[in-house]
C-alpha positions as CSV (number, residue, x, y, z in Angstrom):
1,M,77.4,212.8,-129.0
2,I,77.5,211.7,-125.3
3,Y,80.7,213.7,-124.8
4,S,79.1,216.8,-126.4
5,E,76.0,216.5,-124.1
6,Y,78.3,216.0,-121.1
7,R,80.3,219.1,-122.0
8,E,77.1,221.2,-122.4
9,S,75.8,219.9,-119.1
10,L,79.1,220.9,-117.4
11,R,79.0,224.3,-119.1
12,G,75.4,224.8,-117.9
13,I,76.3,224.0,-114.3
14,Y,79.3,226.3,-114.5
15,C,77.3,229.2,-115.9
16,S,74.6,228.7,-113.3
17,R,77.2,228.8,-110.5
18,V,78.9,231.9,-112.0
19,R,75.5,233.6,-112.4
20,K,74.6,232.7,-108.8
21,R,78.0,234.0,-107.6
22,Y,77.6,237.2,-109.6
23,F,74.2,238.0,-108.2
24,T,75.4,237.2,-104.7
25,I,78.4,239.5,-105.0
26,K,76.2,242.2,-106.7
27,G,73.6,242.0,-103.9
28,R,76.3,242.3,-101.2
29,W,77.9,245.2,-103.0
30,E,74.6,247.1,-103.4
31,E,73.8,246.4,-99.7
32,R,77.2,247.8,-98.7
33,T,76.8,250.7,-101.0
34,I,73.4,251.6,-99.5
35,K,74.7,251.2,-96.0
36,R,77.7,253.3,-96.7
37,Y,75.6,256.0,-98.4
38,K,73.1,256.1,-95.5
39,G,76.1,256.6,-93.2
40,I,77.4,259.5,-95.3
41,I,74.0,261.2,-95.4
42,L,73.5,260.7,-91.6
43,T,77.0,262.0,-90.9
44,T,76.4,265.1,-93.0
45,Y,73.0,265.9,-91.4
46,G,74.5,265.1,-88.0
47,A,77.4,267.5,-88.5
48,V,75.1,270.3,-89.7
49,A,72.7,269.6,-86.8
50,V,75.6,270.1,-84.4
51,V,76.6,273.4,-86.0
52,M,73.0,274.5,-86.0
53,F,72.7,273.6,-82.3
54,F,75.8,275.5,-81.6
55,I,74.3,278.6,-83.4
56,I,71.1,278.3,-81.4
57,L,73.0,278.2,-78.1
58,L,74.9,281.3,-79.1
59,N,71.7,283.1,-79.9
60,L,70.0,282.0,-76.7
61,F,73.0,283.4,-74.8
62,W,72.3,286.8,-76.2
63,T,68.5,286.6,-75.7
64,E,66.7,289.3,-73.7
65,R,63.2,288.6,-72.3
66,G,60.5,291.2,-72.1
67,T,58.2,291.9,-69.2
68,G,54.9,293.8,-68.8
69,D,52.0,294.5,-66.5
70,F,48.8,292.7,-67.4
71,G,45.3,294.2,-67.0
72,L,41.9,293.4,-68.5
73,G,40.0,295.9,-70.6
74,T,38.6,296.6,-74.0
75,Y,40.2,297.2,-77.4
76,R,39.2,297.9,-81.0
77,K,40.8,297.2,-84.4
78,V,42.3,300.3,-86.1
79,S,43.9,298.7,-89.2
80,D,42.0,301.0,-91.6
81,D,42.9,304.3,-89.8
82,W,46.5,304.6,-91.1
83,Q,47.8,307.0,-93.7
84,D,50.9,307.1,-95.8
85,V,53.2,310.2,-96.3
86,N,50.8,311.6,-98.8
87,G,47.9,311.5,-96.5
88,E,46.3,308.7,-98.4
89,P,44.9,305.5,-96.7
90,M,47.7,303.1,-96.1
91,D,47.3,299.6,-97.7
92,F,49.5,297.4,-95.6
93,K,48.9,294.4,-98.0
94,K,51.0,296.2,-100.5
95,I,53.7,297.5,-98.2
96,D,56.5,296.6,-100.7
97,D,55.0,299.2,-103.1
98,Y,55.7,302.0,-100.7
99,A,59.4,301.4,-100.6
100,G,60.6,304.2,-102.9
101,A,63.9,304.3,-104.7
102,G,66.6,305.1,-102.3
103,A,64.2,305.4,-99.3
104,E,65.6,304.0,-96.1
105,D,62.2,303.4,-94.5
106,I,58.5,303.4,-95.0
107,R,56.6,306.0,-92.9
108,V,52.9,305.6,-91.9
109,F,50.8,307.7,-89.5
110,Y,47.9,307.1,-87.1
111,P,45.9,309.9,-85.5
112,I,45.5,309.2,-81.7
113,P,41.8,309.8,-80.7
114,E,41.3,313.0,-78.9
115,D,38.8,311.4,-76.4
116,M,41.4,308.8,-75.2
117,H,41.6,308.4,-71.5
118,G,44.2,306.7,-69.3
119,T,47.1,304.6,-70.7
120,Q,46.4,302.3,-73.6
121,G,48.5,300.2,-75.9
122,L,48.8,300.2,-79.7
123,V,49.4,296.5,-80.5
124,F,50.3,295.4,-84.0
125,R,52.1,292.4,-85.7
126,T,55.2,292.7,-87.8
127,K,57.1,290.2,-89.9
128,N,60.6,290.6,-91.3
129,V,60.7,294.4,-90.5
130,Y,62.3,296.7,-88.0
131,V,60.0,299.4,-86.7
132,N,60.5,302.5,-84.7
133,A,57.6,304.6,-83.3
134,Y,57.6,308.4,-82.8
135,I,55.0,310.7,-81.1
136,G,55.6,314.5,-81.4
137,G,59.1,313.8,-83.0
138,R,60.2,311.8,-80.0
139,M,60.9,308.1,-80.3
140,V,58.7,306.1,-77.9
141,Y,59.3,302.6,-79.2
142,G,62.0,300.8,-81.1
143,S,62.7,297.2,-82.2
144,D,66.3,297.4,-81.4
145,V,67.7,294.0,-80.4
146,T,71.0,292.6,-79.3
147,E,73.0,291.2,-82.2
148,A,74.2,287.6,-81.7
149,P,76.8,285.6,-83.6
150,F,75.4,283.9,-86.7
151,D,72.1,285.7,-86.2
152,M,69.2,286.0,-88.6
153,N,68.9,289.2,-90.7
154,S,65.3,289.5,-89.7
155,P,63.6,289.7,-86.2
156,G,60.9,287.4,-87.6
157,T,57.3,287.6,-86.6
158,K,56.7,289.8,-83.6
159,W,53.7,291.3,-81.7
160,N,54.7,294.9,-80.9
161,V,53.2,296.9,-77.9
162,L,53.4,300.7,-78.0
163,R,52.3,302.4,-74.8
164,I,50.3,305.5,-75.4
165,D,49.5,307.8,-72.4
166,E,46.5,310.1,-72.2
167,E,48.8,313.2,-72.8
168,Y,49.3,312.1,-76.4
169,A,45.6,312.3,-77.2
170,G,45.0,314.2,-80.5
171,E,48.6,313.7,-81.7
172,Q,50.0,311.4,-84.4
173,V,51.8,308.1,-84.1
174,E,54.5,307.8,-86.8
175,L,55.9,304.3,-87.6
176,R,59.2,304.1,-89.5
177,I,59.4,300.7,-91.1
178,V,62.6,299.2,-92.4
179,Q,62.3,296.0,-94.4
180,A,64.8,293.2,-93.5
181,Y,64.4,291.7,-97.0
182,Q,63.5,293.3,-100.3
183,D,61.6,290.4,-101.7
184,G,58.0,290.7,-100.7
185,R,58.4,288.9,-97.3
186,S,57.4,291.9,-95.2
187,K,54.1,292.3,-93.3
188,V,52.6,294.8,-90.9
189,D,49.1,294.1,-89.9
190,N,46.5,293.4,-87.2
191,F,46.5,296.8,-85.4
192,Y,44.5,297.1,-82.1
193,L,44.1,300.0,-79.8
194,G,43.1,299.5,-76.2
195,D,44.2,297.3,-73.2
196,W,47.2,295.6,-74.7
197,A,46.9,292.7,-72.2
198,A,43.4,292.0,-73.5
199,V,44.7,292.1,-77.0
200,L,47.4,289.6,-76.3
201,L,44.9,287.3,-74.5
202,F,42.7,287.5,-77.6
203,V,45.7,286.5,-79.7
204,I,46.5,283.6,-77.4
205,E,42.9,282.4,-77.5
206,S,42.8,282.6,-81.3
207,K,46.0,280.5,-81.4
208,G,44.8,278.0,-78.7
209,F,43.5,275.4,-81.2
210,G,46.7,275.5,-83.2
211,L,48.7,275.3,-80.1
212,L,46.8,272.2,-79.0
213,I,47.2,270.5,-82.4
214,S,50.9,271.2,-82.4
215,I,51.3,269.7,-78.9
216,L,49.3,266.6,-80.0
217,I,51.6,266.2,-83.0
218,M,54.6,266.3,-80.7
219,V,53.0,263.8,-78.3
220,V,52.2,261.4,-81.2
221,G,55.8,261.8,-82.5
222,F,57.3,260.9,-79.1
223,F,54.9,258.0,-78.9
224,L,56.0,256.6,-82.3
225,V,59.7,257.0,-81.3
226,V,59.1,255.2,-78.0
227,A,57.0,252.5,-79.7
228,D,59.9,251.9,-82.2
229,F,62.4,251.3,-79.3
230,L,59.9,249.1,-77.5
231,L,59.1,247.0,-80.5
232,N,62.6,246.9,-82.1
233,G,64.8,247.2,-79.0
234,R,68.4,247.0,-80.1
235,N,67.7,245.3,-83.3
236,K,69.8,247.3,-85.7
237,G,68.5,245.6,-88.8
238,G,64.8,246.0,-88.0
239,D,62.2,248.3,-89.6
240,R,62.8,251.8,-88.1
241,S,60.0,253.5,-90.1
242,L,58.2,254.4,-86.8
243,F,61.3,256.1,-85.5
244,Y,61.8,258.3,-88.6
245,L,58.1,259.1,-88.8
246,G,58.1,260.0,-85.1
247,L,61.2,262.1,-85.6
248,F,59.6,264.0,-88.5
249,A,56.5,264.5,-86.3
250,V,58.6,266.0,-83.5
251,L,60.4,268.4,-85.8
252,A,57.2,269.4,-87.5
253,A,55.5,269.9,-84.2
254,G,58.3,272.2,-83.0
255,W,58.0,274.2,-86.2
256,C,54.2,274.4,-85.8
257,L,54.5,275.6,-82.2
258,I,56.8,278.4,-83.1
259,E,54.6,279.3,-86.1
260,T,51.6,279.9,-83.7
261,N,53.6,283.0,-82.6
262,I,52.5,282.6,-79.0
263,F,56.1,282.3,-77.7
264,Q,56.9,285.6,-79.4
265,L,54.5,287.4,-77.0
266,F,56.8,286.8,-74.0
267,V,60.3,287.2,-75.6
268,K,61.8,290.6,-76.4
269,N,64.5,289.2,-78.7
270,I,62.7,286.7,-80.9
271,R,65.6,286.0,-83.3
272,P,66.6,282.7,-81.6
273,L,63.0,281.5,-82.2
274,Q,63.2,282.6,-85.8
275,L,66.5,280.7,-86.1
276,V,65.1,277.5,-84.5
277,D,62.0,277.8,-86.7
278,N,64.0,277.8,-89.9
279,I,66.4,275.1,-88.7
280,L,63.5,272.8,-87.8
281,L,62.0,273.4,-91.3
282,V,65.3,272.6,-93.0
283,M,66.1,269.4,-90.9
284,G,62.6,267.9,-91.3
285,V,63.5,266.6,-94.8
286,L,66.0,264.0,-93.5
287,P,63.5,261.8,-91.6
288,L,61.2,261.8,-94.6
289,F,64.0,260.4,-96.8
290,F,64.8,257.7,-94.3
291,Y,61.1,257.0,-93.7
292,M,60.8,256.3,-97.4
293,E,63.9,254.1,-97.3
294,E,62.6,252.0,-94.3
295,T,59.1,251.7,-95.9
296,Y,59.8,251.5,-99.6
297,H,63.6,250.9,-99.8
298,V,64.1,253.8,-102.1
299,F,67.9,254.0,-101.7
300,G,68.1,251.0,-104.0
301,N,67.2,253.5,-106.7
302,R,70.3,255.4,-107.9
303,L,68.2,258.5,-108.8
304,I,66.9,258.7,-105.2
305,R,70.4,258.4,-103.8
306,V,71.5,261.3,-106.1
307,L,68.5,263.5,-105.0
308,C,69.2,262.7,-101.3
309,G,72.9,263.6,-101.9
310,I,71.9,266.9,-103.5
311,D,69.7,267.6,-100.5
312,A,72.6,267.0,-98.1
313,A,74.8,269.2,-100.2
314,Y,72.2,271.9,-100.3
315,L,72.0,271.7,-96.5
316,V,75.7,272.3,-96.2
317,V,75.6,275.2,-98.7
318,I,72.8,277.1,-96.9
319,T,74.6,276.5,-93.5
320,V,77.8,278.0,-94.9
321,L,75.8,280.9,-96.5
322,H,74.1,281.6,-93.2
323,M,77.4,281.5,-91.1
324,T,79.2,283.8,-93.6
325,G,76.3,286.3,-93.5
326,F,75.8,286.2,-97.3
327,Q,72.2,284.8,-97.0
328,D,70.4,283.7,-93.9
329,L,68.2,280.6,-93.6
330,H,65.1,282.6,-94.2
331,Q,66.4,283.9,-97.5
332,T,67.1,280.4,-98.7
333,Q,63.6,279.2,-97.6
334,N,62.4,279.0,-101.3
335,G,64.9,276.2,-101.9
336,T,63.8,274.5,-98.7
337,V,60.1,274.6,-99.7
338,L,61.1,273.3,-103.2
339,N,63.0,270.6,-101.5
340,Y,59.9,269.6,-99.4
341,G,57.8,269.7,-102.6
342,L,60.1,267.3,-104.4
343,V,60.3,264.9,-101.4
344,S,56.5,265.1,-101.0
345,L,56.1,264.2,-104.7
346,L,58.4,261.3,-104.3
347,L,56.7,260.1,-101.2
348,G,53.3,260.5,-102.8
349,G,54.4,258.5,-105.9
350,Y,55.6,255.6,-103.7
351,I,52.5,255.7,-101.6
352,I,50.2,255.6,-104.7
353,R,52.3,252.8,-106.1
354,D,52.0,250.9,-102.9
355,I,48.3,251.5,-102.6
356,L,47.7,250.2,-106.2
357,Q,49.9,247.2,-105.6
358,R,48.3,246.3,-102.3
359,A,44.8,246.8,-103.8
360,K,45.8,244.4,-106.6
361,E,47.2,241.9,-104.3
362,K,44.4,242.3,-101.8
363,T,46.8,242.3,-98.9
364,G,47.5,244.7,-96.0
365,R,44.0,246.2,-96.1
366,F,44.4,248.1,-92.8
367,Y,47.8,249.6,-93.8
368,L,46.3,250.5,-97.2
369,R,43.4,252.3,-95.6
370,M,45.6,254.2,-93.2
371,Q,47.8,255.4,-96.1
372,T,44.8,256.5,-98.1
373,V,43.3,258.4,-95.1
374,G,46.6,260.0,-94.2
375,I,47.2,261.4,-97.7
376,I,43.6,262.6,-98.1
377,C,43.8,264.5,-94.8
378,L,47.1,266.1,-95.5
379,C,46.0,267.2,-99.0
380,V,42.7,268.6,-97.7
381,G,44.5,270.5,-95.0
382,I,46.9,272.1,-97.4
383,F,44.1,273.0,-99.9
384,V,41.8,274.6,-97.3
385,D,44.7,276.7,-95.8
386,F,45.6,277.8,-99.3
387,L,42.0,279.0,-99.8
388,R,42.0,280.8,-96.4
389,Y,45.3,282.4,-97.3
390,V,44.0,283.7,-100.7
391,L,40.5,284.7,-99.6
392,T,40.9,286.0,-96.0
393,D,43.4,287.7,-93.7
394,V,43.5,285.5,-90.6
395,L,46.0,285.3,-87.7
396,D,46.7,281.6,-88.2
397,R,47.2,280.6,-91.8
398,A,48.4,277.1,-91.0
399,L,45.5,275.9,-88.9
400,T,44.1,273.1,-91.2
401,I,47.6,272.2,-92.3
402,R,48.3,271.3,-88.6
403,V,45.1,269.2,-88.4
404,G,45.9,267.5,-91.7
405,L,49.5,266.9,-90.6
406,L,48.3,265.4,-87.2
407,L,45.8,263.1,-89.0
408,F,48.5,262.2,-91.5
409,I,51.0,261.2,-88.8
410,I,48.4,259.3,-86.8
411,S,47.2,257.4,-89.9
412,F,50.7,256.5,-91.1
413,G,51.9,255.8,-87.6
414,S,49.0,253.4,-87.0
415,G,49.5,251.8,-90.4
416,N,53.3,251.4,-89.8
417,L,52.7,250.2,-86.2
418,Y,50.3,247.5,-87.4
419,R,52.8,246.5,-90.2
420,L,55.6,246.3,-87.7
421,Y,53.5,244.3,-85.4
422,E,52.7,241.9,-88.3
423,L,56.5,241.6,-89.1
424,I,57.3,240.9,-85.4
425,K,54.6,238.3,-85.2
426,Q,55.9,236.7,-88.4
427,G,59.4,236.8,-86.8
428,Y,58.1,235.0,-83.7
429,Q,56.4,232.4,-85.8
430,T,59.6,231.9,-87.8
431,E,61.5,231.6,-84.5
432,I,59.0,229.0,-83.3
433,I,59.3,227.0,-86.5
434,S,63.1,227.3,-86.2
435,R,62.9,226.0,-82.6
436,L,60.8,223.1,-83.8
437,A,63.3,222.3,-86.5
438,Y,66.5,222.6,-84.4
439,V,65.5,222.2,-80.8
440,D,64.7,218.9,-79.0
441,G,61.1,219.2,-77.7
442,L,61.7,217.1,-74.6
443,T,64.9,218.6,-73.3
444,E,65.1,222.0,-75.1
445,V,68.7,221.4,-76.2
446,G,69.8,221.1,-79.8
447,N,68.5,218.1,-81.7
448,R,70.2,215.8,-84.2
449,T,69.5,218.1,-87.2
450,A,71.1,221.1,-85.4
451,Y,74.1,218.8,-84.6
452,I,74.6,217.8,-88.2
453,E,74.4,221.4,-89.4
454,K,76.9,222.4,-86.7
455,K,79.3,219.7,-87.9
456,E,79.0,220.9,-91.5
457,E,79.7,224.5,-90.3
458,L,82.8,223.3,-88.6
459,L,84.0,221.3,-91.6
460,S,83.8,224.5,-93.7
461,M,86.0,226.3,-91.3
462,E,89.7,226.5,-92.1
463,N,90.8,226.6,-88.4
464,R,89.6,223.7,-86.4
465,A,92.5,223.6,-83.9
466,G,91.6,222.9,-80.4
467,L,88.3,221.2,-81.4
468,A,86.8,218.8,-78.8
469,V,83.9,216.4,-78.7
470,A,82.2,215.2,-75.4
471,M,79.8,212.3,-75.6
472,F,77.3,211.3,-72.9
473,D,75.0,208.3,-72.5
474,V,72.2,208.0,-69.8
475,N,72.3,204.7,-68.0
476,N,69.3,202.5,-67.1
477,L,66.8,204.4,-69.3
478,K,65.1,201.1,-70.4
479,K,65.0,199.9,-66.8
480,V,63.3,203.1,-65.6
481,N,60.8,202.9,-68.5
482,D,59.9,199.3,-67.8
483,S,59.6,199.7,-64.0
484,L,58.4,203.2,-63.5
485,G,56.8,204.1,-66.8
486,H,57.7,206.3,-69.8
487,S,56.9,209.5,-67.9
488,A,59.6,208.7,-65.4
489,G,61.9,207.9,-68.3
490,D,61.2,211.3,-69.9
491,E,62.0,212.9,-66.5
492,L,65.3,211.1,-66.4
493,I,66.2,212.4,-69.8
494,R,65.2,215.9,-68.9
495,E,67.1,215.9,-65.6
496,S,70.2,214.5,-67.3
497,A,70.0,217.2,-70.0
498,R,69.8,219.9,-67.3
499,I,72.9,218.5,-65.6
500,I,74.9,218.4,-68.9
501,Q,73.7,221.9,-69.8
502,R,74.7,223.4,-66.5
503,S,78.2,221.9,-66.6
504,F,79.1,221.9,-70.3
505,G,76.8,224.5,-71.7
506,S,79.4,227.3,-71.1
507,L,81.8,225.5,-73.5
508,G,79.4,224.9,-76.4
509,M,75.9,223.9,-77.4
510,V,74.5,220.6,-76.0
511,Y,72.8,218.3,-78.5
512,R,70.5,215.2,-78.0
513,I,71.4,212.9,-80.9
514,G,69.6,209.8,-79.7
515,G,67.1,208.6,-77.1
516,D,69.6,208.6,-74.3
517,E,72.7,210.1,-76.1
518,F,74.0,213.6,-75.8
519,V,77.0,215.4,-77.3
520,V,78.8,218.7,-76.9
521,L,81.0,220.3,-79.5
522,F,83.4,223.0,-78.5
523,Q,86.7,224.8,-79.4
524,S,89.3,225.9,-76.8
525,E,92.9,226.9,-76.7
526,H,93.3,224.3,-73.9
527,P,90.5,221.8,-74.5
528,E,91.7,219.2,-72.0
529,N,91.7,221.8,-69.1
530,S,88.3,223.1,-70.2
531,Y,86.8,219.6,-70.2
532,E,88.3,218.7,-66.8
533,K,86.8,221.9,-65.2
534,A,83.4,221.2,-66.8
535,K,83.6,217.5,-65.7
536,Q,84.2,218.6,-62.1
537,V,81.0,220.7,-62.2
538,F,79.2,217.8,-63.9
539,E,80.1,215.4,-61.2
540,E,79.1,217.9,-58.5
541,E,75.7,218.5,-60.2
542,L,75.1,214.8,-60.6
543,A,75.9,214.1,-56.9
544,R,73.7,217.0,-55.7
545,C,70.8,215.9,-57.9
546,N,70.9,212.4,-56.6
547,E,71.2,213.5,-53.0
548,E,68.0,215.6,-53.3
549,D,66.0,212.4,-53.8
550,S,63.3,214.3,-55.5
551,H,62.7,211.5,-58.1
552,P,62.3,207.8,-57.8
553,F,65.5,206.8,-59.7
554,T,69.2,207.3,-59.6
555,I,70.8,209.3,-62.4
556,S,73.8,207.8,-63.9
557,I,75.5,209.2,-67.0
558,A,78.5,207.7,-68.8
559,H,80.8,210.2,-70.5
560,G,83.9,210.4,-72.7
561,Y,85.7,213.0,-74.7
562,A,88.4,213.4,-77.4
563,Y,90.2,216.5,-78.6
564,C,92.9,217.6,-81.1
565,E,96.0,219.6,-80.2
566,K,96.2,223.3,-80.8
567,S,98.5,222.7,-83.7
568,E,96.3,220.1,-85.3
569,Q,93.2,220.3,-87.5
570,G,90.4,218.3,-85.9
571,D,88.8,215.4,-87.8
572,I,85.2,215.5,-86.4
573,E,84.3,212.0,-87.3
574,G,87.6,210.7,-85.9
575,L,87.0,212.6,-82.7
576,E,83.5,211.3,-82.4
577,K,84.7,207.7,-82.6
578,Q,87.4,208.3,-79.9
579,A,84.9,210.1,-77.6
580,D,82.4,207.3,-78.2
581,Q,85.1,204.7,-77.2
582,M,86.0,206.6,-74.1
583,M,82.3,206.9,-73.2
584,Y,81.7,203.2,-73.5
585,K,84.9,202.5,-71.5
586,N,83.5,204.7,-68.8
587,K,80.2,202.9,-69.0
588,R,81.8,199.5,-68.5
589,E,83.8,200.9,-65.5
590,M,80.5,202.2,-64.0
591,K,78.9,198.7,-64.4
592,L,81.8,196.9,-62.8
593,A,81.8,199.4,-59.9
594,Y,78.0,198.9,-59.4
595,A,78.4,195.0,-59.5
596,Q,81.1,195.1,-56.8
């Protein structure tokens, strides 16, 4: 019976150790898997980003910039005055319906007022179309652009300015519109006749608020990135959620700035902007994935890793499609939007789970509120802009999305900043507790507990060749305590610790293992030479300190050491005994020298 119980007990201990070892190995494997996976994803995105940057540079090299003379005046909207080839009023909202079978272009006509005086401009906005303008059968305007390598198939969104002189009064303007894509992405709208500079100023003013919000998003993004570096420094294992949220904000702000269509007013070839606009939209998914990883550790979920891998593969595929000319980035935008929708659902799910969990635990109230406010603001912004898109025809259809995005980033940034602050504060508190546990309060060198743990660490090492122990004992501590008081005795201990630290601290950590006893553990290829060099510095520091006469006592420290040869394995307890004997031998010699 006793044997059976003993056997079961041993089996239980063995199984417990096996389970512990299994979960330790499994945890390390999962950690390495996630780290390797993150590296692969970052490498993929980095490679694509380099390719995209190269494409942008090539496009910018081919860019031509437009110029014009500005003047102030009046203008009026003429969107309802256009006719199609049949003489019927033109409905530009259904421009795709006018593309007949086999027709190369869509032709629309506008009668120039007969009472027109001076030179005026016909200003209108186009998206994903090429347009040429004719008056009296002669082409007076064309959207011909320089073709650049790996260019977009579309000129993007552009404000066109057609100069109309007084001599054309009473004639017709004919626009020949060629769609870049046959999938309902084309737009021609916002026609104005009058002083074109005044029209463009009106456009800039109407976009001013959106421009301001976009700049604010970028400023907040840069602030979050800088805050991450200031708080985390070079801590590679720290929480980098602020960095990824800030990176997402910067990319989103760049996209929002281009979407205001203000830059397009001053650039003749706007294809590079169109290219950058699509690249920023595509690359913005990466920081969201890594923000979720830093905040919610989603890469521990295999399904999330698969989804992120699919996203990286999709990014590579659309890059190849763009470079081969099969489909440009704009034509694959539906997949990108779907990608954002999927990531947003995942992020929303984790946020809701986090909100419910924190509400149940009643912890992290500020972080909880910031998450809630951020999600509400973003959802309201998207919903309002969707209604504006459906019900009205406005110049800026992403106005409230920008505001919602700004409030979302500020709210989440504030919450993550506060959470990171709490983590850092806890880290400092842990560090203080660690110092109290392992650092001697009087001398700020290692204490006895730290020394014992260091010995255990060395005993677990296979290679202990060249191990050395140096022992120190402060003389006359009791005499100083009795004659000058314990404060003077404490100062004697502190000054002795400083001397030992300055001379032997470069070899290894100094420990105070008793009231007046210190020890240094170190390993060296030539321990005897290392000790002798440190001993020389020790004697110089000791002499200098006594010569200064800044304290009412003479510092005297006995010392001894022991070491094992390079080919031997050090026995720490044996070395301690030898070093202790050498130290007491030195102590006796010092007493004899003092007596003489």
